[in-house]
NUTIKE-283372 format. One record per residue: x, y, z of N, C-alpha, C in turn. Coordinates in steps of 0.001 Angstrom, whole numbers, always signed. Layout:
       n_x       n_y       n_z      ca_x      ca_y      ca_z       c_x       c_y       c_z
         X         Y         Z         X         Y         Z         X         Y         Z
...
This chain:
       n_x       n_y       n_z      ca_x      ca_y      ca_z       c_x       c_y       c_z
      +929    +10978     +7488      +270    +11271     +8750      -773    +12356     +8545
     -1886    +12208     +9197     -2943    +13212     +9122     -2556    +14452     +9922
     -3336    +15483     +9791     -3091    +16735    +10498     -3174    +16544    +12008
     -2395    +17339    +12718     -2447    +17335    +14179     -3560    +18280    +14617
     -4390    +17811    +15513     -5490    +18597    +16071     -4919    +19860    +16720
     -5360    +20998    +16296     -4850    +22278    +16813     -5241    +22541    +18254
     -6227    +21815    +18780     -6681    +22035    +20157     -5879    +21251    +21188
     -4891    +20490    +20750     -4075    +19719    +21679     -3134    +20627    +22455
     -2883    +20258    +23713     -1899    +20990    +24519      -498    +20551    +24102
      +508    +21292    +24546     +1888    +20917    +24245     +2211    +19535    +24810
     +1719    +19232    +26010     +1949    +17926    +26623     +1306    +16819    +25775
       +87    +17035    +25330      -595    +16046    +24488      +159    +15825    +23189
      +626    +16898    +22550     +1398    +16784    +21307     +2685    +16005    +21548
     +3352    +16278    +22670     +4598    +15580    +22998     +4351    +14074    +23128
     +3315    +13697    +23844     +3040    +12271    +24051     +2550    +11627    +22759
     +1634    +12259    +22072     +1048    +11690    +20859     +2014    +11627    +19673
     +2870    +12620    +19516     +3672    +12697    +18295     +5182    +12664    +18502
     +5614    +12631    +19769     +7041    +12472    +20051     +7298    +11237    +20909
     +6251    +10437    +21136     +6411     +9182    +21858     +6623     +9324    +23345
     +6180    +10426    +23910     +6320    +10635    +25349     +5403     +9727    +26148
     +5532     +9823    +27466     +4716     +9024    +28378     +4298     +9885    +29553
     +3049     +9763    +29955     +2601    +10460    +31156     +3100     +9703    +32391
     +3205    +10389    +33504     +3648     +9751    +34746     +2620     +8698    +35172
     +3089     +7572    +35730     +2139     +6547    +36182     +1202     +7101    +37255
       -15     +6620    +37245     -1070     +6979    +38188     -1493     +8445    +38093
     -1150     +9126    +36979     -1507    +10540    +36827     -2620    +10773    +35812
     -2939     +9787    +34996     -3884     +9964    +33901     -5329    +10058    +34351
     -6067    +10941    +33713     -7467    +11185    +34059     -8370     +9971    +33815
     -7979     +9081    +32926     -8840     +7946    +32580     -8441     +6645    +33279
     -7448     +6698    +34140     -6980     +5494    +34821     -8106     +4782    +35566
     -8917     +5532    +36285     -9988     +4938    +37090    -11367     +5022    +36447
    -11430     +5336    +35152    -12722     +5421    +34445    -13355     +4036    +34380
    -14575     +3918    +34934    -15242     +2617    +34986    -16603     +2596    +34274
    -17014     +3728    +33717    -18307     +3764    +33033    -18241     +3002    +31713
    -19385     +2617    +31208    -19471     +1986    +29891    -19319     +3057    +28826
    -18588     +2714    +27780    -18400     +3656    +26691    -17203     +3289    +25842
    -16732     +4261    +25075    -15635     +4046    +24136    -14492     +5011    +24393
    -13292     +4543    +24104    -12086     +5356    +24197    -11617     +5624    +22777
    -11512     +6906    +22425    -11158     +7304    +21065     -9850     +8094    +21076
     -9207     +8168    +19934     -7961     +8916    +19792     -8226    +10401    +20051
     -7430    +10995    +20923     -7597    +12407    +21245     -7276    +13305    +20052
     -6433    +12847    +19146     -6094    +13663    +17989     -7152    +13601    +16903
     -7577    +12386    +16511     -8444    +12268    +15328     -9833    +11710    +15607
    -10077    +11188    +16799    -11403    +10679    +17144    -11664     +9242    +16728
    -10666     +8530    +16212    -10867     +7129    +15811    -11158     +6260    +17031
    -12102     +5341    +16896    -12422     +4403    +17967    -11246     +3469    +18186
    -10741     +3414    +19425     -9575     +2585    +19728     -9886     +1429    +20678
    -10576     +1716    +21783    -10851      +694    +22796    -12260      +853    +23344
    -12819      -244    +23821    -14144      -237    +24438    -14000      -533    +25925
    -14903        +1    +26722    -14795      -110    +28171    -14838     -1546    +28683
    -15496     -2445    +27964    -15572     -3826    +28464    -14256     -4586    +28326
    -13235     -3964    +27693    -11917     -4597    +27606    -10904     -3937    +28542
    -11342     -2921    +29294    -10459     -2207    +30219    -10359     -2995    +31524
     -9153     -3024    +32097     -8965     -3700    +33374     -7905     -2974    +34199
     -7888     -3227    +35492     -6923     -2611    +36385     -5684     -3486    +36435
     -4627     -3036    +35782     -3390     -3811    +35722     -2459     -3496    +36888
     -2760     -2411    +37608     -1904     -2000    +38710      -634     -1299    +38265
      -512     -1012    +36976      +710      -410    +36436      +704     +1119    +36463
      -484     +1718    +36603      -567     +3175    +36614     -1046     +3794    +35323
     -1335     +2965    +34327     -1872     +3453    +33056     -3130     +2664    +32713
     -4081     +3273    +31992     -5241     +2500    +31542     -4773     +1296    +30726
     -5345      +139    +31004     -4961     -1087    +30324     -6174     -1762    +29719
     -5978     -2323    +28538     -7048     -2970    +27784     -6551     -4325    +27295
     -7465     -5278    +27143     -7083     -6604    +26663     -7005     -6675    +25138
     -7711     -5758    +24463     -7676     -5751    +22990     -8259     -4445    +22469
     -7890     -4073    +21243     -8477     -2874    +20632     -9925     -3138    +20217
    -10674     -2083    +20029    -12061     -2205    +19565    -12097     -2861    +18192
    -11126     -2523    +17364    -10988     -3104    +16029     -9494     -3134    +15736
     -8962     -4284    +15476     -7516     -4447    +15257     -7010     -3570    +14106
     -7879     -3232    +13156     -7488     -2382    +12034     -7300      -923    +12443
     -7743      -557    +13652     -7649      +827    +14104     -6323     +1144    +14791
     -5494      +105    +15011     -4196      +329    +15638     -3076      -284    +14799
     -1906      +306    +14923      -687      -200    +14305      +217      -662    +15435
      +802     -1836    +15298     +1786     -2328    +16249     +3152     -2261    +15583
     +4117     -1647    +16270     +5424     -1388    +15666     +6523     -1657    +16695
     +7588     -2323    +16276     +8711     -2561    +17189     +9317     -1240    +17638
     +9574     -1135    +18944    +10135       +65    +19552    +11388      -353    +20316
    +12553      +120    +19871    +13812      -239    +20532    +14394      +936    +21318
    +13568     +1923    +21633    +14051     +3079    +22393    +14294     +2697    +23853
    +15049     +3506    +24537    +15315     +3349    +25975    +15997     +2028    +26309
    +16754     +1463    +25360    +17531      +268    +25622    +16747     -1013    +25818
    +15506     -1040    +25327    +14693     -2254    +25440    +13901     -2470    +24163
    +13385     -3678    +23999    +12548     -3992    +22839    +11115     -4121    +23324
    +10244     -3274    +22780     +8822     -3285    +23134     +8017     -3188    +21852
     +6698     -3314    +21993     +5805     -3142    +20849     +4969     -1889    +21083
     +5195      -895    +20250     +4472      +375    +20334     +3082      +206    +19735
     +2100      +887    +20328      +731      +927    +19808      +496     +2330    +19280
       +46     +2409    +18014      -208     +3690    +17372     -1614     +3704    +16767
     -2187     +4880    +16635     -3468     +5033    +15953     -3239     +4841    +14455
     -3981     +3935    +13846     -3824     +3669    +12411     -4307     +4828    +11551
     -5173     +5665    +12086     -5721     +6774    +11308     -4772     +7965    +11229
     -4103     +8299    +12351     -3277     +9509    +12364     -1835     +9267    +12795
     -1469     +8017    +13026      -115     +7639    +13433      +300     +8182    +14797
      -640     +8523    +15639      -320     +9009    +16976      +177     +7867    +17853
     +1186     +8148    +18676     +1680     +7197    +19673      +642     +7100    +20787
      +291     +5873    +21166      -701     +5660    +22223       -84     +5046    +23474
      +850     +4135    +23299     +1464     +3421    +24409     +2150     +2180    +23883
     +2093     +1097    +24668     +2738      -158    +24292     +1840     -1339    +24648
     +2087     -2470    +24008     +1358     -3698    +24325     +2357     -4713    +24866
     +1950     -5417    +25919     +2782     -6408    +26582     +2020     -7728    +26667
     +2749     -8793    +26920     +2145    -10134    +26990     +1912    -10588    +28426
     +1600     -9647    +29317     +1355    -10012    +30712       -59     -9656    +31157
      -989     -9633    +30213     -2381     -9339    +30520     -3113    -10576    +31013
     -4406    -10439    +31286     -5214    -11564    +31772     -5189    -12739    +30797
     -4748    -13889    +31262     -4622    -15067    +30402     -5966    -15521    +29847
     -7038    -15351    +30628     -8364    -15769    +30154     -8931    -14825    +29095
     -8234    -13704    +28846     -8670    -12726    +27832     -7650    -12587    +26706
     -6775    -13563    +26540     -5808    -13536    +25447     -4398    -13186    +25862
     -4200    -12739    +27104     -2864    -12496    +27618     -2205    -11182    +27239
     -2918    -10293    +26572     -2329     -9011    +26161     -2732     -7898    +27131
     -1799     -6946    +27310     -2075     -5730    +28084     -1679     -4545    +27227
     -2676     -3874    +26670     -2464     -2645    +25921     -2384     -1526    +26953
     -1188     -1059    +27209      -897       -55    +28235      -886     +1306    +27531
     -1937     +2099    +27759     -2186     +3291    +26946     -2189     +4551    +27818
     -1568     +5607    +27336     -1571     +6896    +28039     -2963     +7507    +28018
     -3468     +7916    +29178     -4758     +8631    +29234     -4741     +9855    +28343
     -3592    +10511    +28294     -3424    +11736    +27519     -3770    +11545    +26053
     -3653    +10315    +25563     -3877    +10022    +24143     -5328     +9712    +23822
     -6152     +9610    +24857     -7529     +9158    +24685     -8550    +10192    +25126
     -9718    +10106    +24531    -10913    +10794    +25025    -11917     +9693    +25312
    -12709     +9882    +26362    -13717     +8889    +26714    -15082     +9394    +26312
    -15831     +8544    +25635    -17190     +8851    +25229    -18129     +7889    +25960
    -18805     +8370    +27013    -19670     +7464    +27772    -20846     +6963    +26951
    -21235     +5738    +27246    -22406     +5148    +26585    -23647     +5890    +27077
    -24474     +6281    +26144    -25690     +7010    +26530    -26701     +6054    +27148
    -27274     +6510    +28246    -28318     +5730    +28926    -29669     +6189    +28407
    -30472     +5242    +27989    -31795     +5576    +27470    -32835     +5383    +28553
    -33826     +6228    +28556    -34907     +6159    +29545    -35679     +4855    +29475
    -36347     +4546    +30558    -37117     +3293    +30635    -38436     +3397    +29930
């Protein structure tokens, strides 16, 4: 695992490296609708693009697919008495959230349910006319 970013808060460290979860509907990026990229808050790796984000109604930012499949690790998670698929940053092994098979069917059927706390948003720069 790569180094942990020293600028992270205790809450961010807990979610990113102890597998915690933010409360539903509490994340700063839940309603982010601008064009841009979502990167790992710990290491800055590109994880998701805004054109794959959708409102799942679950309370967490949801995406239909990663920006690059090589940038995420999918791992079986049997915690909390259930079987899920954990999503992790491939660069720093940070916990991001989980992926489920109840996403938009016309977009592949996946819902990457990701904690806002684990992401930073980089808006697409608008160039003058």
